[in-house]
Steps between C-alpha positions, in 0.01 A plus 500: 500500500242232407675444166835454674354248745348296216831498318674357809232228535542403135876467544472298821234259375637457151181630340482694178576420139547128429832379364498477119452158338830317480658699783764306696528527879807692629803271527345237271595454139248391235387136523576265212227332297520175303266272305534120496461262204188284479472170310178300469330266259281671245198281573251327271136613486268247662178387337233760569747758635416855383719626218746654494623312806815616673766410755603771747874571523566688824829693510639604839641853525693552824674793669802493730576787734797554733467384861271730694364660183173452316446523123306791356457538127352354185593331175328429168470158336413385148503171310703456182500231230783248498752521216443231390221383722146573606307785342193689621208466480524151346713348776439733796297807595725808520515666841639826631459715809677644801586359843544710814646459851422746778691374799438126479742251352262224389545376142255591227358265238449560128254257338528425128246281322653241264264358239444123521500291183519138390770550238838326524748787475843598633542655842453876470631781723364849548638780717387722786705820529518751786569867422465859618585450868412780743670479841632154411804356322463224241696190604345254252271667250424204270323170560442214258159343477572144394198344325554122500317295239292215646368359174800313366730719289796473738422151626204275576175684579410524867234253616363516855351171625397320816632161603279196455264361765593590855434336840520721811497424872587776750617759248425543132739652247430435134800531270495762226766449236639719226562351156768656280785507752567701817334840529707797381270741685225448760197306378176515696188291455170515685322196643168408660326194638188344349288260710443138409207311649241623750668423832635754745837627372807404700697801376475879495367600156724727295337759274813668365859447615830517316816298455818687408779313325822701549778542244710186471225270628286261298202469731322590821214382717132589536415473870153404627434497874341182633256487790549278801334164424186405692449153651384257237544751219536344156746614240394794283606650171528831321648638179780754498482724193765735362408819315641835382875427471717810466697338218447230241193281490337232713566133441333265747297758691310264732596222737280290727603495866399232751509578873566206731369560853768282660875480454 
């Protein structure tokens, strides 16, 4: 009798053996899985940067389930050399593994490390392939990793520079320009402020912030927050310095900024 009662409880509460990996809920077909292309600049090693230096290419792998259904399953991934194109391990670090979904539909990310260099060379693709789906259906199993040269083989080398001297009043945005034409992929560069003089600063110091120049643009702005001026406050100065660009090299990395208390 006790065994029979336990069996009824198990049935009512849904307890017992877990569903096998990749099982699809009743009335729901398998979700589809796809990987998206990723194109970035290769990057140039900065002075003093540990070698080998690399740029991270993050590929997005997404699943799509029918309305009211949730994805459950897994898929393998592996990088492949381009033909022609990039080869491992000289141009990128090979990567492989497996991604799983157990009831959530959030995308997964595959990170591949691309080796930075200072050589002018053609743009080079490599591939990321999905395979061996369990509980999923492949919708797009192949992504291209587009490695863009930033050292001058397919055009002028990328040079990231600040504008010349800058005067600021209520707000302060220092221009950051990109030499070599509009960006073909996002370019980021870090910036910080360096004090000038011994007076009380009239701005909020910046230790490490970034400017992102989007594809198609030739520049952006480094923003520094200014403090409300005090009565009788004299003008003050600081230096804005660029460092660690994601592509190319630095040109004019520093610009002197003057803050006017009035205006």
